[in-house]
N, C-alpha and C positions, 0 to 999 in steps of 0.2 A: 372880666374880659381878657386880661393879660394871661391868666392861667389857660384859657381856651386857646389863645394864640400860641403859647408855648407848647401845649399838647399837640396842636395841629402841626406845628413845625417839626416836632419830634416824630410824629407819625409819618409825615411826608419824607423825612430823612430816612427813617427805617424802610419805608417802601422803596425809596430810590436806591438803597444799598442792597436790597434783596434781589435774588434771581430765581428762576424757575426751579432750580434744584435745591434751594435751601427752604427753610420753613417760611410759610406765608405769614403775613402780618396777622391774619386771623388766628393761625396756630399759636403764634407767640403771645398774642393777646389772651387767648384762652389759657395758655400756660400760666401767665402772670396772674390772671384772675383766680385760677384754682390754687396757685401757690399762696396767694393772699388769704383765700378761704382756709387752707391748711394752717397757715400761720396764726389764725385766730382761734385755734382749738385751745381747750383748757387743760391739756395733758402733754407731757413730753416723754413719757415712758409707755411703750406699747409693744405688742407682739403682732406678727403677721406671717402668713405663708408666702413664700417667694418661689416662683418657678423662673429660673434664669437659663437662657439658651444662648450660647455663643461658640464659635469655632466648631460647630457640630456637636458639642456636648450639652446635655441638659442636666440641671441641678434642681432638686426639690429641697427647699430649706424651710425650717421654722425659725424665725429670727426674733430675738428679744432685744429691744432698744430701751435703755435706761438713760434718762436725762439727755436725750438726743444723740446717744452714742451706742453703737452695737455692743452689747454686753456679752452675748453668746448666740450661737446658732446651732441647730441640729440638722445634719444632713439626713433627711428622711429616707433617702435611698440606702444609706449605710447604717443609720441609727446611731451616729456618732455625734456627741456634743463637742463643739469646737470653740475655743477662745484663743485668738491668736492675731497675728499681724495682717493676715488676709481675711477680710470680713466682707460679707455682702453689704450692699448699700442700705442706708437708712432711707426713709421717705424723702428727707431733704436732699440727699445725694441723688435719688432718682429724679427729682426736679432738675438738678444740675446736669445730669446725664441727658435728660430730655431737651433742656435748653441748648446744650452743646450740639446735640444731634440736629436740632432745628436750625441752628446757625451754620452747620456744615454744608458744604457743597457736595453734590453727588450722592446724597442719601435720600432714600424714600423713608419718611418718618410718619408714624402714627402714634398718637398719645390719646389714651382714654382716661377718664377721671371718675372717682367716686362722687356721687351726687350730694351726699351729706357732708363729708369732710374735705373734699376737693383733692385728695391724694391721687397720684397716678395709679390706675389699676392695670394699665398696659403701657409699656414704652417699647416700641418696635422701630428698628432702624435697619434698612437693607442697603448695602453699598455696591451691589452688582459686581463685586470683585471676589477674589478667593476667600476673603474672610467671611463672606456671607452675611447672615443676619444676626443682629443682637435683639433679644426679646426678654423682657422682664415683666412678669405678671404677678401682681399683688392681690392677695385675697385674705379674708378672715382677719382683718385688722381689728384689734381690741386694745383699749387702754389697759395699762397695768396699774393696779391700785397700790 
């Protein structure tokens, strides 16, 4: 019973702190549920295709993550392999981006998830300002053996 009361109080506090321009309680709940699903996977090295759009630029990348860290990525547009300080996000970092966007005021946010592993397949945030939209689309995610 105490656990239920604590959860209810926490949910009420989150609802009281939210406003119409930030993520809804349902959006945040879905994010937490899918993140928990992702965290129960049995691998921490994987590859995926990433389409990322921001500030009017679009990048098509193939990303390799080893032990939860970006090891390398290939810019499919240029065919260049990159290893460096500026790396695309891991799936865990996409969850953090989505959480931050859902918590931000003034953003229209949409997040979609993979039904089997729970990772975000789409993180979209639009701020109605000069920066425009941020969009990250994940596809073709496969564990690395």
